[in-house]
C-alpha positions as CSV (number, residue, x, y, z in Angstrom):
1,X,1.8,-11.5,-3.8
2,X,-1.8,-10.6,-4.3
3,X,-2.5,-8.1,-7.0
4,X,-3.5,-5.2,-4.9
5,X,-0.7,-2.7,-5.6
6,X,-1.0,0.8,-6.0
7,X,-3.3,0.3,-3.2
8,X,-6.3,-0.5,-5.2
9,X,-8.5,-3.3,-6.3
10,X,-7.1,-6.8,-6.3
11,X,-7.4,-9.1,-9.2
12,X,-10.6,-10.8,-9.6
13,X,-11.3,-13.5,-7.1
14,X,-12.1,-17.1,-7.8
15,X,-15.5,-18.4,-6.6
16,X,-15.6,-19.0,-2.9
17,X,-12.7,-16.6,-2.2
18,X,-12.9,-13.9,0.5
19,X,-14.3,-10.5,-0.4
20,X,-11.8,-8.4,-2.5
21,X,-10.0,-5.6,-0.6
22,X,-12.2,-2.6,-0.2
23,X,-15.4,-4.6,-0.5
24,X,-18.4,-3.2,1.3
25,X,-18.7,-4.3,5.1
26,X,-21.9,-5.0,6.8
27,X,-23.9,-1.8,7.6
28,X,-23.2,-0.6,11.2
29,X,-20.0,-2.6,11.5
30,X,-17.6,0.0,10.1
31,X,-16.3,2.2,12.9
32,X,-12.8,2.7,11.6
33,X,-11.0,5.7,13.0
34,X,-9.5,8.4,10.9
35,X,-6.2,7.4,9.2
36,X,-4.2,9.3,11.8
37,X,-6.2,7.7,14.6
38,X,-5.8,4.2,13.4
39,X,-4.4,1.5,15.7
40,X,-2.6,-1.6,14.6
41,X,-5.6,-3.7,15.6
42,X,-7.8,-1.5,13.3
43,X,-5.4,-2.0,10.4
44,X,-5.4,-5.8,10.9
45,X,-9.3,-5.8,11.0
46,X,-9.9,-3.5,8.1
47,X,-6.8,-3.9,6.1
48,X,-6.3,-7.6,6.4
49,X,-9.7,-9.3,5.6
50,X,-10.4,-12.8,6.9
51,X,-8.8,-15.5,5.0
52,X,-6.1,-13.3,3.4
53,X,-3.3,-15.6,4.3
54,X,-5.2,-18.6,2.8
55,X,-5.3,-17.2,-0.7
56,X,-2.4,-19.4,-1.8
57,X,-2.6,-18.6,-5.4
58,X,-2.3,-14.9,-4.7
59,X,-0.5,-14.5,-1.4
60,X,3.2,-15.2,-1.4
61,X,4.6,-17.7,1.1
62,X,6.8,-15.0,2.5
63,X,3.7,-13.0,3.1
64,X,2.1,-15.7,4.9
65,X,5.1,-16.7,6.9
66,X,6.2,-13.3,8.3
67,X,5.5,-10.2,6.1
68,X,1.7,-10.0,7.0
69,X,2.6,-10.0,10.7
70,X,4.9,-7.0,10.1
71,X,3.2,-5.1,7.4
72,X,0.4,-3.5,9.7
73,X,3.1,-1.7,11.7
74,X,4.5,0.0,8.4
75,X,0.9,0.5,7.2
76,X,0.3,2.4,10.5
77,X,3.3,4.5,9.8
78,X,2.2,5.1,6.2
79,X,-1.3,6.2,7.3
80,X,0.2,8.6,9.9
81,X,2.5,10.1,7.4
82,X,-0.4,10.7,4.8
83,X,0.9,8.2,2.1
84,X,-1.6,7.4,-0.5
85,X,-1.9,3.9,-1.8
86,X,-0.6,4.9,-5.2
87,X,2.5,6.4,-3.7
88,X,3.3,3.4,-1.8
89,X,2.9,1.3,-5.1
90,X,5.3,3.6,-6.9
91,X,7.7,3.1,-4.0
92,X,7.3,-0.6,-4.4
93,X,8.1,-0.5,-8.0
94,X,11.2,1.6,-7.4
95,X,12.5,-0.8,-4.8
96,X,12.1,-3.7,-7.1
97,X,13.9,-2.0,-10.0
98,X,16.7,-0.7,-7.7
99,X,17.3,-4.3,-6.5
100,X,18.1,-5.3,-10.0
101,X,20.3,-2.3,-10.4
102,X,22.1,-3.0,-7.2
103,X,22.8,-6.7,-8.3
104,X,24.2,-5.6,-11.6
105,X,26.8,-3.1,-9.9
106,X,30.4,-4.1,-10.9
107,X,31.7,-4.2,-7.3
108,X,32.0,-6.9,-4.6
109,X,29.2,-9.3,-5.4
110,X,28.5,-10.2,-1.9
111,X,27.6,-6.6,-1.1
112,X,25.5,-6.2,-4.2
113,X,23.7,-9.5,-3.4
114,X,23.0,-8.3,0.1
115,X,21.6,-5.0,-1.3
116,X,19.4,-6.8,-3.8
117,X,18.0,-9.2,-1.2
118,X,17.3,-6.3,1.2
119,X,15.5,-4.2,-1.5
120,X,13.3,-7.1,-2.6
121,X,12.2,-7.5,1.1
122,X,11.3,-3.8,1.0
123,X,9.4,-4.4,-2.2
124,X,7.6,-7.4,-0.7
125,X,6.7,-5.2,2.4
126,X,5.3,-2.4,0.3
127,X,3.4,-4.9,-1.7
128,X,1.6,-5.8,1.4
129,X,1.4,-2.3,2.8
130,X,-0.3,-0.5,-0.1
131,X,-3.1,-3.0,-0.2
132,X,-3.7,-2.7,3.4
133,X,-3.6,1.1,3.4
134,X,-6.0,1.0,0.3
135,X,-8.5,-1.4,2.1
136,X,-8.4,0.8,5.2
137,X,-9.0,4.0,3.3
138,X,-11.6,2.4,1.0
139,X,-9.5,3.7,-2.0
140,X,-9.8,0.9,-4.5
141,X,-9.7,1.0,-8.3
142,X,-8.9,-0.9,-11.5
143,X,-5.8,1.2,-11.8
144,X,-4.4,-0.5,-8.7
145,X,-4.5,-3.9,-10.4
146,X,-2.7,-2.5,-13.5
147,X,0.0,-0.9,-11.4
148,X,0.4,-4.1,-9.4
149,X,1.0,-6.2,-12.4
150,X,3.4,-3.6,-13.9
151,X,5.4,-3.5,-10.6
152,X,5.8,-7.3,-10.5
153,X,6.8,-7.3,-14.1
154,X,9.5,-4.6,-13.7
155,X,10.9,-6.1,-10.4
156,X,11.3,-9.6,-11.7
157,X,12.7,-8.5,-15.2
158,X,15.2,-6.0,-13.5
159,X,16.4,-8.7,-11.0
160,X,16.9,-11.3,-13.7
161,X,18.7,-8.8,-16.0
162,X,20.9,-7.8,-13.1
163,X,21.8,-11.4,-12.4
164,X,23.0,-11.5,-16.1
165,X,25.4,-8.6,-15.5
166,X,26.5,-10.0,-12.2
167,X,27.5,-13.2,-13.9
168,X,29.3,-11.4,-16.7
169,X,31.3,-9.7,-14.0
170,X,30.6,-6.0,-15.0
171,X,28.6,-3.7,-17.1
172,X,29.7,-5.1,-20.5
173,X,28.2,-7.2,-23.3
174,X,28.5,-10.9,-23.2
175,X,26.8,-14.2,-23.2
176,X,26.0,-14.1,-19.5
177,X,24.2,-10.8,-19.9
178,X,22.2,-12.4,-22.8
179,X,21.2,-15.3,-20.7
180,X,20.0,-13.0,-18.0
181,X,18.0,-11.1,-20.5
182,X,16.6,-14.4,-21.9
183,X,15.4,-15.3,-18.4
184,X,13.9,-11.8,-18.0
185,X,12.0,-12.1,-21.3
186,X,10.7,-15.6,-20.2
187,X,9.5,-14.2,-16.9
188,X,7.6,-11.4,-18.6
189,X,6.1,-13.7,-21.1
190,X,4.9,-16.2,-18.4
191,X,3.0,-13.2,-16.8
192,X,1.7,-12.0,-20.1
193,X,0.4,-15.5,-20.8
194,X,-1.6,-15.4,-17.7
195,X,-2.9,-11.9,-18.1
196,X,-3.9,-12.5,-21.7
197,X,-6.4,-15.1,-20.6
198,X,-8.4,-12.4,-19.0
199,X,-7.8,-10.2,-22.2
200,X,-8.9,-12.9,-24.5
201,X,-12.0,-13.7,-22.5
202,X,-13.0,-10.1,-22.2
203,X,-12.6,-9.7,-26.0
204,X,-14.8,-12.6,-26.6
205,X,-17.5,-11.3,-24.3
206,X,-16.8,-13.8,-21.5
207,X,-16.5,-13.3,-17.8
208,X,-12.9,-12.7,-16.5
209,X,-13.0,-16.0,-14.5
210,X,-14.0,-19.2,-16.3
211,X,-16.8,-21.2,-14.7
212,X,-15.9,-24.3,-12.9
213,X,-13.4,-22.7,-10.5
214,X,-10.1,-24.9,-10.1
215,X,-11.5,-27.5,-12.5
216,X,-11.2,-25.0,-15.3
217,X,-7.6,-24.6,-14.6
218,X,-6.8,-28.4,-15.0
219,X,-5.8,-29.5,-18.6
220,X,-8.2,-31.7,-20.3
221,X,-5.6,-34.2,-21.2
222,X,-4.7,-36.6,-18.3
223,X,-1.1,-36.7,-19.3
224,X,-0.7,-32.9,-19.4
225,X,-2.7,-32.7,-16.1
226,X,-0.3,-35.1,-14.4
227,X,2.8,-33.3,-15.8
228,X,1.4,-29.9,-14.6
229,X,0.7,-31.4,-11.1
230,X,4.3,-32.9,-11.0
231,X,5.8,-29.6,-12.0
232,X,3.5,-27.8,-9.3
233,X,4.8,-30.1,-6.7
234,X,8.5,-29.5,-7.5
235,X,7.9,-25.7,-7.8
236,X,10.9,-25.1,-9.9
237,X,9.3,-22.2,-11.4
238,X,9.7,-20.2,-8.2
239,X,13.4,-19.6,-8.8
240,X,12.5,-16.9,-11.2
241,X,10.3,-15.1,-8.6
242,X,11.8,-11.9,-7.2
243,X,11.8,-13.0,-3.5
244,X,13.2,-16.5,-4.1
245,X,15.7,-15.4,-6.8
246,X,17.1,-12.6,-4.5
247,X,17.9,-15.2,-1.9
248,X,19.4,-17.6,-4.3
249,X,21.6,-14.8,-5.6
250,X,22.7,-14.1,-2.2
251,X,23.5,-17.8,-1.6
252,X,25.4,-18.0,-4.8
253,X,27.4,-14.8,-4.0
254,X,28.3,-16.4,-0.6
255,X,29.5,-19.5,-2.2
256,X,31.7,-17.6,-4.6
257,X,33.1,-15.5,-1.9
258,X,34.0,-18.6,0.4
259,X,35.4,-20.6,-2.5
260,X,37.6,-17.6,-3.7
261,X,37.2,-18.4,-7.4
262,X,38.4,-15.9,-9.9
263,X,35.1,-16.3,-11.8
264,X,31.6,-16.2,-10.2
265,X,31.0,-19.9,-10.8
266,X,28.0,-20.3,-8.5
267,X,26.3,-17.1,-9.9
268,X,26.9,-18.3,-13.4
269,X,25.4,-21.7,-12.6
270,X,22.4,-19.9,-11.2
271,X,22.2,-17.9,-14.4
272,X,21.9,-20.9,-16.5
273,X,19.3,-22.5,-14.3
274,X,17.1,-19.5,-14.2
275,X,17.3,-19.0,-18.1
276,X,16.5,-22.7,-18.6
277,X,13.7,-22.7,-16.1
278,X,12.2,-19.4,-17.7
279,X,12.3,-20.9,-21.2
280,X,10.8,-24.2,-20.1
281,X,8.2,-22.5,-17.9
282,X,7.1,-20.2,-20.7
283,X,6.4,-23.3,-23.0
284,X,4.8,-25.4,-20.3
285,X,2.6,-22.6,-19.1
286,X,1.5,-21.9,-22.7
287,X,0.6,-25.5,-23.3
288,X,-1.2,-25.7,-19.9
289,X,-3.4,-22.8,-20.7
290,X,-4.3,-23.9,-24.2
291,X,-5.0,-27.5,-22.8
292,X,-7.3,-26.2,-20.0
293,X,-10.9,-24.8,-20.0
294,X,-9.6,-21.2,-19.3
295,X,-10.2,-20.2,-22.9
296,X,-13.5,-21.9,-23.2
């Protein structure tokens, strides 16, 4: 999802993108009611700027598909109840971490998988709502970007670690737990690689976004560029994302329940898959960044 957590500023926008949440609106065009007088239409107007769903690099497919249609109703409730954007962000972080805890519980895997999938949907919903509330109230800050990133780190890492315990069959040490932790480490490193591009550019006195737009993201090597494009088309990296992974965990738990196997075979196959993808994606992402113009 977009980096607008804690109800604050989104991540820097690429050239040509819509204005960031909370950007100033044309004078005389802002007649938004007080938070307790807001209507759903007001929240859609001021909390969901034009082009929001088109930001494919930042907006999750589930947000475009259904969550952005639902979130204004919950943003309306949050405004009425007096929630601040930061409070909503902390709730988002909590739901993501609890999803990983739920999946790891040493009880019936089907029920823990259902709980995990539900909590990740709550996490996704709050990821939309806090930004909409922030934009409506015009309460934006750099701290929101920071909390957004931390929330996404924690949620993905927790869910991957929880999957390892689920594959192990309980809260005990073992190879499956280690695989889950390896996948969690890979997911964190991938995000760190992306974030450190901005850090490296800032420390070098450069603008956060490289000039050239999408062209700067493409590797200079034709071979690497083609490999990156092929990987992007396959989108195998998505299986370590919180939303996709929670649904895959649920599907694996259903398969294991239907087959009646003594060991969670499907869950263990999924654990191996996400660990392999996390390691491979960590390396490919690093090579892609070094081979692009993002560090120039």
